[in-house]
C-alpha positions in Angstrom: -6.5 8.0 -16.3 -3.2 7.9 -14.5 -3.2 6.7 -10.9 0.1 7.1 -9.1 0.7 5.3 -5.8 3.5 6.4 -3.5 4.7 4.1 -0.8 4.5 5.7 2.6 7.7 6.5 4.4 8.6 3.9 7.1 8.1 4.8 10.7 10.2 1.8 11.9 13.1 -0.4 10.8 12.3 -3.2 8.5 12.8 -5.9 11.1 10.5 -4.1 13.5 7.7 -3.9 10.9 4.4 -5.0 12.4 1.2 -6.3 10.8 -1.2 -3.3 10.7 1.5 -1.0 11.9 -0.3 2.2 13.0 2.6 4.0 14.5 3.4 7.5 13.2 6.6 8.4 11.3 9.7 8.5 13.4 12.5 11.1 12.8 14.2 8.9 10.1 10.9 8.6 8.3 10.3 12.4 8.4 13.8 13.0 7.1 13.3 10.5 4.3 10.2 12.3 3.1 11.8 15.7 3.3 14.7 14.4 1.2 12.3 13.0 -1.4 10.2 16.2 -1.5 11.9 17.8 -4.5 11.3 14.8 -6.7 7.8 14.0 -5.5 6.3 17.5 -5.0 5.0 17.8 -8.6 2.6 14.9 -7.8 0.7 17.4 -5.6 -0.7 18.9 -8.8 -3.0 15.9 -9.3 -6.7 16.8 -9.0 -7.5 13.9 -6.6 -5.1 13.1 -3.7 -5.7 10.3 -1.4 -4.0 8.3 1.4 -4.6 5.2 3.4 -5.9 5.8 6.9 -2.6 5.0 8.5 -0.6 7.7 10.3 2.5 7.0 8.2 0.6 7.5 4.9 -1.2 10.6 6.2 2.0 12.2 7.4 3.9 11.3 4.2 1.1 12.9 2.1 1.0 16.0 4.3 4.8 16.5 4.0 4.5 16.1 0.3 1.9 18.9 0.2 -0.9 16.6 -1.0 -3.4 17.3 1.8 -4.8 13.8 1.0 -8.3 12.4 1.8 -8.1 9.1 3.7 -9.6 6.2 1.8 -10.6 3.1 3.8 -10.2 0.9 0.7 -6.4 1.8 0.7 -5.9 0.4 4.2 -3.4 -2.4 4.8 -4.5 -6.0 4.8 -6.6 -6.9 7.9 -4.3 -9.2 9.8 -6.8 -10.1 12.5 -5.2 -11.4 15.7 -1.7 -10.9 14.2 -2.2 -7.1 14.2 0.7 -5.4 15.9 3.0 -8.4 15.8 6.1 -9.0 13.7 6.3 -11.9 11.3 9.0 -13.3 13.5 6.8 -13.3 16.6 3.9 -14.9 14.7 6.2 -17.5 13.2 7.4 -18.5 16.6 3.9 -18.8 18.0 2.0 -20.2 15.0 4.4 -21.7 12.5 1.7 -23.9 10.8 -0.7 -20.9 10.5 2.1 -18.8 8.9 2.8 -21.5 6.4 -0.8 -21.8 5.5 -1.1 -18.0 5.1 2.0 -17.9 2.8 1.0 -20.9 0.6 -2.8 -20.5 0.3 -4.0 -17.0 -0.7 -7.6 -17.9 0.2 -6.9 -18.6 3.8 -6.8 -16.2 6.7 -5.6 -18.2 9.7 -5.2 -14.9 11.6 -8.9 -14.3 11.4 -8.6 -11.3 9.1 -8.6 -10.8 5.4 -7.4 -13.4 2.9 -4.8 -12.3 0.3 -7.2 -12.7 -2.6 -9.8 -10.5 -0.9 -7.2 -7.9 -0.1 -6.1 -7.8 -3.8 -9.7 -7.6 -4.9 -10.5 -4.7 -2.5 -7.5 -2.7 -3.8 -8.4 -3.5 -7.4 -12.0 -2.4 -6.8 -10.6 0.9 -5.5 -8.6 1.4 -8.7 -11.5 0.5 -10.9 -13.9 3.0 -9.2 -11.8 6.2 -9.4 -13.9 9.0 -10.8 -12.8 10.6 -14.1 -11.0 13.9 -13.4 -10.3 16.8 -15.8 -6.5 16.4 -15.7 -6.8 12.6 -15.6 -4.4 12.3 -12.6 -4.9 10.7 -9.2 -2.3 10.2 -6.6 -2.4 8.2 -3.3 0.0 7.5 -0.5 -0.4 4.0 1.0 1.5 1.1 2.5 3.8 -0.9 0.3 1.6 -4.0 0.7 -1.3 -2.1 -0.9 0.9 -1.2 -3.9 1.9 -4.8 -4.2 -1.8 -5.8 -4.3 -2.5 -3.1 -6.9 0.4 -4.4 -9.1 -1.0 -8.0 -8.9 -4.5 -6.7 -9.8 -3.3 -4.6 -12.7 -1.1 -7.4 -14.2 -3.7 -10.1 -13.4 -0.8 -12.0 -11.8 -1.4 -15.1 -9.8 -1.7 -14.5 -6.0 1.6 -16.2 -5.1 3.4 -13.4 -7.1 2.5 -11.1 -4.2 5.3 -12.7 -2.2 7.8 -12.1 -5.0 7.3 -8.4 -5.3 9.0 -5.7 -3.3 8.0 -2.1 -2.8 10.3 0.2 -0.9 9.3 3.2 1.1 8.7 6.3 -1.1 8.6 4.2 -4.2 6.4 5.5 -6.9 4.3 3.2 -9.2 1.8 4.4 -11.7 -1.1 2.7 -13.4 -2.7 4.0 -16.7 -6.0 2.9 -18.0 -9.1 2.1 -16.1 -12.1 -0.2 -15.5 -10.1 -3.4 -15.0 -7.7 -2.7 -17.8 -4.6 -1.3 -16.2 -1.1 -0.9 -17.4 1.8 -0.7 -15.0 4.1 2.3 -15.5 7.5 2.3 -13.8 9.7 5.3 -13.6 
């Protein structure tokens, strides 16, 4: 099976990115997807097409012609009381809590989901994809979800999450299945 994940276009600037950002795409995001459409349109031929429940992922998938089905397991990490805040805002208010969150993947000082649970949830979604005739599945989701999938596939330690970057409209594929995934770049 081949599962291809596409990072949703960004609806805001990087410095204005908020935990659990549920704002729709802005004009720049729409234009970015439209520019990427020629390269990404062939992915719409996949038999199964999904997206996270976020407006940015849904809109990115729609522009790409995927008509994706929302999957709750592909939602961003639950950031609890930090939802809607930027990292800078949280760091100013709760520096010790941010430090704990960045250094211990089993903690959730924000009251939401610990990093290890997030990675496990995303990995569980990968492992439970149904077999399809053409063997292809595509999903549009947040970059954080793709980072979690990469850690799961590579069986990398949780701290590696903070050392990976996924840019908007990046495409990462995973081949294999049932807990034995290979990362395919390009």
